[in-house]
N, CA, C and O atoms as a DFTB+ gen file, in Angstrom:
464 C
 N C O
     1  1      50.913    -105.350     149.435
     2  2      49.489    -105.170     149.472
     3  2      48.868    -106.256     150.335
     4  3      49.199    -107.432     150.186
     5  1      47.989    -105.880     151.217
     6  2      47.331    -106.825     152.113
     7  2      46.250    -107.599     151.370
     8  3      45.578    -107.059     150.491
     9  1      46.090    -108.856     151.726
    10  2      45.010    -109.667     151.172
    11  2      43.903    -109.876     152.196
    12  3      42.998    -110.682     151.983
    13  1      43.977    -109.147     153.309
    14  2      42.967    -109.279     154.357
    15  2      41.630    -108.745     153.859
    16  3      41.569    -107.735     153.159
    17  1      40.567    -109.439     154.232
    18  2      39.220    -108.995     153.863
    19  2      38.844    -107.771     154.696
    20  3      39.107    -107.722     155.898
    21  1      38.235    -106.799     154.053
    22  2      37.788    -105.604     154.760
    23  2      36.410    -105.854     155.354
    24  3      35.558    -106.478     154.721
    25  1      36.196    -105.371     156.558
    26  2      34.896    -105.527     157.216
    27  2      33.867    -104.632     156.538
    28  3      34.213    -103.566     156.028
    29  1      32.609    -105.055     156.527
    30  2      31.558    -104.197     155.982
    31  2      31.448    -102.897     156.782
    32  3      31.742    -102.862     157.977
    33  1      31.028    -101.846     156.112
    34  2      30.805    -100.545     156.749
    35  2      29.329    -100.184     156.618
    36  3      28.668    -100.591     155.663
    37  1      28.819     -99.424     157.577
    38  2      27.455     -98.923     157.494
    39  2      27.511     -97.419     157.287
    40  3      28.198     -96.703     158.016
    41  1      26.787     -96.954     156.294
    42  2      26.726     -95.534     155.947
    43  2      25.288     -95.087     156.130
    44  3      24.361     -95.830     155.805
    45  1      25.088     -93.873     156.651
    46  2      23.730     -93.355     156.811
    47  2      23.539     -92.075     156.002
    48  3      24.455     -91.266     155.854
    49  1      22.329     -91.919     155.487
    50  2      21.896     -90.689     154.833
    51  2      20.623     -90.251     155.538
    52  3      19.784     -91.085     155.879
    53  1      20.470     -88.947     155.761
    54  2      19.341     -88.433     156.530
    55  2      18.727     -87.224     155.838
    56  3      19.432     -86.379     155.287
    57  1      17.397     -87.160     155.878
    58  2      16.672     -85.962     155.456
    59  2      15.854     -85.519     156.653
    60  3      14.922     -86.212     157.061
    61  1      16.194     -84.371     157.221
    62  2      15.524     -83.889     158.420
    63  2      14.226     -83.162     158.065
    64  3      14.097     -82.562     156.998
    65  1      13.275     -83.234     158.990
    66  2      12.029     -82.486     158.849
    67  2      10.974     -83.234     158.068
    68  3      11.113     -84.418     157.758
    69  1       9.894     -82.493     157.754
    70  2       8.793     -83.062     156.993
    71  2       9.237     -83.427     155.588
    72  3      10.014     -82.702     154.966
    73  1       8.744     -84.547     155.094
    74  2       9.175     -85.042     153.788
    75  2       8.193     -84.655     152.691
    76  3       6.999     -84.487     152.938
    77  1       8.706     -84.519     151.496
    78  2       7.914     -84.237     150.304
    79  2       8.415     -85.149     149.196
    80  3       9.479     -85.757     149.320
    81  1       7.654     -85.245     148.116
    82  2       8.081     -86.103     147.004
    83  2       9.295     -85.541     146.277
    84  3       9.827     -86.181     145.370
    85  1       9.732     -84.359     146.664
    86  2      10.945     -83.763     146.098
    87  2      12.147     -83.929     147.030
    88  3      13.239     -83.452     146.720
    89  1      11.955     -84.602     148.169
    90  2      13.047     -84.768     149.136
    91  2      14.091     -85.738     148.599
    92  3      13.769     -86.844     148.165
    93  1      15.349     -85.303     148.637
    94  2      16.451     -86.135     148.163
    95  2      17.740     -85.694     148.861
    96  3      17.929     -84.509     149.134
    97  1      18.610     -86.638     149.143
    98  2      19.938     -86.334     149.672
    99  2      20.923     -87.219     148.917
   100  3      20.632     -88.381     148.633
   101  1      22.097     -86.662     148.592
   102  2      23.079     -87.375     147.768
   103  2      24.459     -87.269     148.387
   104  3      24.815     -86.246     148.972
   105  1      25.233     -88.335     148.251
   106  2      26.629     -88.312     148.691
   107  2      27.504     -88.949     147.621
   108  3      27.044     -89.746     146.805
   109  1      28.783     -88.573     147.650
   110  2      29.790     -89.146     146.743
   111  2      30.507     -90.254     147.491
   112  3      30.991     -90.037     148.602
   113  1      30.582     -91.441     146.898
   114  2      31.241     -92.573     147.550
   115  2      32.765     -92.403     147.474
   116  3      33.305     -92.124     146.402
   117  1      33.456     -92.570     148.604
   118  2      34.900     -92.360     148.632
   119  2      35.717     -93.577     148.168
   120  3      36.944     -93.512     148.102
   121  1      35.044     -94.669     147.850
   122  2      35.724     -95.886     147.416
   123  2      34.749     -96.695     146.562
   124  3      33.551     -96.413     146.545
   125  1      35.264     -97.699     145.854
   126  2      34.419     -98.598     145.076
   127  2      33.940     -99.727     145.974
   128  3      34.623    -100.096     146.929
   129  1      32.767    -100.279     145.671
   130  2      32.276    -101.378     146.485
   131  2      30.914    -101.871     146.058
   132  3      30.500    -101.703     144.911
   133  1      30.219    -102.489     147.014
   134  2      28.916    -103.092     146.758
   135  2      28.016    -102.882     147.967
   136  3      28.443    -103.062     149.108
   137  1      26.769    -102.501     147.710
   138  2      25.761    -102.388     148.769
   139  2      25.242    -103.792     149.048
   140  3      24.824    -104.497     148.130
   141  1      25.269    -104.202     150.330
   142  2      24.860    -105.561     150.676
   143  2      23.589    -105.606     151.520
   144  3      23.043    -106.686     151.743
   145  1      23.114    -104.473     151.987
   146  2      21.887    -104.434     152.774
   147  2      21.478    -102.998     153.014
   148  3      22.305    -102.089     152.955
   149  1      20.180    -102.793     153.290
   150  2      19.699    -101.429     153.536
   151  2      18.413    -101.476     154.362
   152  3      17.595    -102.384     154.214
   153  1      18.254    -100.489     155.225
   154  2      17.053    -100.342     156.031
   155  2      16.758     -98.858     156.170
   156  3      17.656     -98.024     156.045
   157  1      15.494     -98.529     156.430
   158  2      15.088     -97.135     156.508
   159  2      14.157     -96.957     157.711
   160  3      13.436     -97.876     158.100
   161  1      14.191     -95.748     158.292
   162  2      13.304     -95.441     159.425
   163  2      12.928     -93.967     159.386
   164  3      13.669     -93.135     158.863
   165  1      11.757     -93.659     159.953
   166  2      11.293     -92.279     160.104
   167  2      10.893     -92.073     161.556
   168  3      10.577     -93.036     162.255
   169  1      10.903     -90.818     162.020
   170  2      10.467     -90.558     163.395
   171  2       8.974     -90.281     163.470
   172  3       8.357     -90.507     164.510
   173  1       8.381     -89.789     162.374
   174  2       6.926     -89.624     162.287
   175  2       6.431     -90.559     161.197
   176  3       6.852     -90.457     160.044
   177  1       5.533     -91.473     161.562
   178  2       5.015     -92.444     160.605
   179  2       4.103     -91.772     159.585
   180  3       3.403     -90.813     159.910
   181  1       4.110     -92.273     158.358
   182  2       3.153     -91.771     157.374
   183  2       1.748     -92.237     157.756
   184  3       1.588     -93.321     158.315
   185  1       0.730     -91.427     157.458
   186  2      -0.652     -91.790     157.754
   187  2      -1.443     -91.779     156.455
   188  3      -1.275     -90.888     155.621
   189  1      -2.294     -92.763     156.293
   190  2      -3.176     -92.830     155.134
   191  2      -2.657     -93.706     154.024
   192  3      -3.440     -94.406     153.383
   193  1      -1.374     -93.692     153.776
   194  2      -0.756     -94.551     152.765
   195  2       0.735     -94.670     153.071
   196  3       1.264     -93.987     153.947
   197  1       1.384     -95.535     152.344
   198  2       2.799     -95.827     152.590
   199  2       3.716     -94.679     152.170
   200  3       3.392     -93.880     151.291
   201  1       4.865     -94.629     152.826
   202  2       5.967     -93.760     152.423
   203  2       6.901     -94.645     151.596
   204  3       7.294     -95.722     152.044
   205  1       7.252     -94.196     150.399
   206  2       8.159     -94.973     149.565
   207  2       9.386     -94.145     149.208
   208  3       9.312     -92.925     149.055
   209  1      10.504     -94.828     149.081
   210  2      11.766     -94.165     148.750
   211  2      12.690     -95.174     148.080
   212  3      12.506     -96.385     148.206
   213  1      13.673     -94.663     147.376
   214  2      14.672     -95.506     146.721
   215  2      16.067     -95.070     147.130
   216  3      16.334     -93.879     147.285
   217  1      16.950     -96.035     147.303
   218  2      18.375     -95.779     147.441
   219  2      18.943     -96.025     146.047
   220  3      18.852     -97.134     145.521
   221  1      19.528     -94.986     145.451
   222  2      19.986     -95.076     144.069
   223  2      21.496     -94.949     143.970
   224  3      22.124     -94.212     144.730
   225  1      22.064     -95.673     143.027
   226  2      23.451     -95.507     142.612
   227  2      23.355     -94.868     141.237
   228  3      22.964     -95.515     140.265
   229  1      23.716     -93.590     141.165
   230  2      23.454     -92.841     139.941
   231  2      21.955     -92.738     139.764
   232  3      21.258     -92.263     140.662
   233  1      21.446     -93.172     138.630
   234  2      19.996     -93.155     138.397
   235  2      19.362     -94.529     138.570
   236  3      18.157     -94.682     138.374
   237  1      20.170     -95.541     138.938
   238  2      19.682     -96.906     139.091
   239  2      19.258     -97.196     140.530
   240  3      19.975     -96.842     141.466
   241  1      18.113     -97.829     140.715
   242  2      17.616     -98.173     142.046
   243  2      18.381     -99.382     142.578
   244  3      18.316    -100.470     142.006
   245  1      19.104     -99.181     143.678
   246  2      19.824    -100.269     144.339
   247  2      18.961    -100.930     145.405
   248  3      19.060    -102.136     145.632
   249  1      18.103    -100.129     146.069
   250  2      17.201    -100.664     147.094
   251  2      15.922     -99.839     147.096
   252  3      15.961     -98.611     147.011
   253  1      14.791    -100.525     147.193
   254  2      13.495     -99.859     147.256
   255  2      12.915    -100.058     148.651
   256  3      13.045    -101.132     149.240
   257  1      12.272     -99.013     149.177
   258  2      11.693     -99.050     150.522
   259  2      10.217     -98.697     150.467
   260  3       9.798     -97.855     149.673
   261  1       9.432     -99.346     151.317
   262  2       8.033     -98.990     151.498
   263  2       7.718     -99.107     152.986
   264  3       7.658    -100.209     153.532
   265  1       7.517     -97.957     153.637
   266  2       7.130     -97.941     155.046
   267  2       5.610     -97.840     155.074
   268  3       5.044     -96.840     154.634
   269  1       4.955     -98.865     155.587
   270  2       3.494     -98.916     155.620
   271  2       2.928     -97.774     156.455
   272  3       3.589     -97.261     157.358
   273  1       1.688     -97.383     156.138
   274  2       0.999     -96.360     156.929
   275  2       1.026     -96.783     158.395
   276  3       0.767     -97.944     158.715
   277  1       1.336     -95.848     159.278
   278  2       1.425     -96.026     160.730
   279  2       2.694     -96.754     161.185
   280  3       2.890     -96.925     162.388
   281  1       3.551     -97.182     160.276
   282  2       4.808     -97.847     160.646
   283  2       5.945     -96.828     160.608
   284  3       5.807     -95.748     160.032
   285  1       7.067     -97.185     161.226
   286  2       8.200     -96.262     161.268
   287  2       9.491     -96.829     160.677
   288  3      10.520     -96.152     160.699
   289  1       9.460     -98.053     160.152
   290  2      10.687     -98.591     159.560
   291  2      10.366     -99.693     158.567
   292  3       9.261    -100.235     158.547
   293  1      11.363    -100.014     157.736
   294  2      11.227    -101.086     156.753
   295  2      12.604    -101.496     156.258
   296  3      13.543    -100.700     156.248
   297  1      12.704    -102.747     155.851
   298  2      13.923    -103.230     155.202
   299  2      13.841    -102.905     153.721
   300  3      12.752    -102.810     153.156
   301  1      14.977    -102.738     153.107
   302  2      15.021    -102.452     151.683
   303  2      15.009    -103.724     150.863
   304  3      15.539    -104.750     151.288
   305  1      14.406    -103.660     149.690
   306  2      14.461    -104.747     148.723
   307  2      15.569    -104.397     147.737
   308  3      15.446    -103.452     146.958
   309  1      16.657    -105.174     147.780
   310  2      17.819    -104.881     146.942
   311  2      17.619    -105.337     145.501
   312  3      17.011    -106.376     145.245
   313  1      18.133    -104.555     144.579
   314  2      18.218    -104.916     143.170
   315  2      19.687    -105.235     142.921
   316  3      20.492    -104.334     142.686
   317  1      20.032    -106.511     142.971
   318  2      21.432    -106.942     142.958
   319  2      22.228    -106.360     141.802
   320  3      23.401    -106.028     141.970
   321  1      21.617    -106.231     140.637
   322  2      22.335    -105.727     139.464
   323  2      22.765    -104.275     139.622
   324  3      23.649    -103.814     138.900
   325  1      22.152    -103.544     140.558
   326  2      22.454    -102.121     140.715
   327  2      23.196    -101.792     142.008
   328  3      23.310    -100.617     142.358
   329  1      23.696    -102.780     142.720
   330  2      24.322    -102.539     144.019
   331  2      25.816    -102.229     143.954
   332  3      26.381    -101.749     144.937
   333  1      26.464    -102.489     142.831
   334  2      27.887    -102.175     142.695
   335  2      28.056    -100.685     142.407
   336  3      27.249    -100.090     141.693
   337  1      29.097    -100.094     142.958
   338  2      29.381     -98.686     142.695
   339  2      30.880     -98.476     142.557
   340  3      31.680     -99.235     143.103
   341  1      31.244     -97.442     141.823
   342  2      32.644     -97.092     141.627
   343  2      33.022     -95.971     142.583
   344  3      32.156     -95.303     143.147
   345  1      34.322     -95.774     142.758
   346  2      34.774     -94.625     143.538
   347  2      34.256     -93.362     142.855
   348  3      34.393     -93.206     141.642
   349  1      33.669     -92.472     143.627
   350  2      33.130     -91.236     143.088
   351  2      31.671     -91.330     142.658
   352  3      31.075     -90.321     142.281
   353  1      31.087     -92.525     142.708
   354  2      29.675     -92.677     142.337
   355  2      28.793     -91.882     143.291
   356  3      29.104     -91.745     144.474
   357  1      27.700     -91.365     142.767
   358  2      26.735     -90.644     143.598
   359  2      25.658     -91.614     144.053
   360  3      25.016     -92.282     143.242
   361  1      25.471     -91.679     145.370
   362  2      24.435     -92.515     145.971
   363  2      23.436     -91.575     146.622
   364  3      23.821     -90.655     147.344
   365  1      22.143     -91.806     146.365
   366  2      21.130     -90.891     146.888
   367  2      19.957     -91.632     147.493
   368  3      19.649     -92.766     147.126
   369  1      19.309     -90.957     148.432
   370  2      18.039     -91.388     149.005
   371  2      16.992     -90.469     148.402
   372  3      17.036     -89.255     148.604
   373  1      16.052     -91.043     147.663
   374  2      15.073     -90.282     146.890
   375  2      13.664     -90.687     147.336
   376  3      13.256     -91.831     147.133
   377  1      12.922     -89.759     147.940
   378  2      11.570     -90.024     148.443
   379  2      10.573     -89.831     147.308
   380  3      10.617     -88.824     146.601
   381  1       9.657     -90.813     147.132
   382  2       8.684     -90.715     146.046
   383  2       7.233     -90.629     146.514
   384  3       6.373     -90.195     145.748
   385  1       6.941     -91.031     147.751
   386  2       5.600     -90.881     148.333
   387  2       5.765     -90.713     149.839
   388  3       6.671     -91.302     150.428
   389  1       4.896     -89.913     150.473
   390  2       5.118     -89.552     151.875
   391  2       3.967     -89.899     152.823
   392  3       4.056     -89.602     154.014
   393  1       2.901     -90.512     152.336
   394  2       1.692     -90.710     153.123
   395  2       0.631     -89.780     152.568
   396  3       0.962     -88.793     151.912
   397  1      -0.654     -90.078     152.819
   398  2      -1.687     -89.265     152.186
   399  2      -2.300     -88.211     153.097
   400  3      -2.630     -87.122     152.628
   401  1      -2.463     -88.504     154.392
   402  2      -3.035     -87.464     155.259
   403  2      -1.996     -86.833     156.178
   404  3      -2.126     -85.664     156.540
   405  1      -0.976     -87.582     156.559
   406  2       0.154     -87.045     157.314
   407  2       1.432     -87.571     156.685
   408  3       1.610     -88.780     156.534
   409  1       2.309     -86.666     156.323
   410  2       3.586     -87.072     155.731
   411  2       4.529     -87.582     156.806
   412  3       4.529     -87.080     157.930
   413  1       5.326     -88.569     156.464
   414  2       6.380     -89.013     157.361
   415  2       7.432     -87.918     157.479
   416  3       7.501     -87.018     156.642
   417  1       8.253     -88.000     158.530
   418  2       9.313     -87.001     158.676
   419  2      10.577     -87.622     159.245
   420  3      10.560     -88.700     159.839
   421  1      11.668     -86.907     159.042
   422  2      12.981     -87.287     159.572
   423  2      13.360     -88.707     159.157
   424  3      13.390     -89.621     159.982
   425  1      13.643     -88.876     157.884
   426  2      13.984     -90.197     157.349
   427  2      15.492     -90.420     157.405
   428  3      16.281     -89.520     157.117
   429  1      15.873     -91.630     157.780
   430  2      17.277     -92.041     157.774
   431  2      17.378     -93.405     157.130
   432  3      16.645     -94.322     157.502
   433  1      18.275     -93.556     156.170
   434  2      18.570     -94.848     155.589
   435  2      19.961     -95.245     156.065
   436  3      20.882     -94.428     156.087
   437  1      20.098     -96.507     156.443
   438  2      21.395     -97.067     156.801
   439  2      21.656     -98.189     155.798
   440  3      20.855     -99.115     155.663
   441  1      22.781     -98.095     155.099
   442  2      23.092     -99.158     154.141
   443  2      24.491     -99.694     154.397
   444  3      25.413     -98.954     154.741
   445  1      24.619    -101.004     154.217
   446  2      25.869    -101.694     154.463
   447  2      26.605    -101.867     153.142
   448  3      26.020    -102.269     152.136
   449  1      27.891    -101.558     153.162
   450  2      28.713    -101.672     151.963
   451  2      29.964    -102.494     152.258
   452  3      30.467    -102.517     153.381
   453  1      30.438    -103.153     151.239
   454  2      31.711    -103.855     151.296
   455  2      32.607    -103.198     150.265
   456  3      32.244    -103.087     149.094
   457  1      33.773    -102.764     150.702
   458  2      34.715    -102.095     149.808
   459  2      35.358    -103.113     148.886
   460  3      35.651    -104.242     149.280
   461  1      35.572    -102.683     147.642
   462  2      36.312    -103.565     146.748
   463  2      35.855    -103.590     145.364
   464  3      36.422    -104.307     144.540
């Protein structure tokens, strides 16, 4: 068995098109590990109020995002206690607010993971 450290990997989740508070995308993790960073971007900025979303491991929020009105990206605020995941864990991007007069669209989250 190798004792070499594994390099971090970046995984992306995407929801295409106009966003709604019911927008969600989920994936099954192929290995156990830890989320070490996350960022989010949209191609159409929300107007009137912020777009908010969570990166969840199961039902626990691992990273929270808030893209300000008229902005197109934001860094995630990690919740360290919820960043560990097991092999087979479901990780999802869950949109909770989209802007008040124009909804953001085409959201992509990129999160960095370390296997182990």
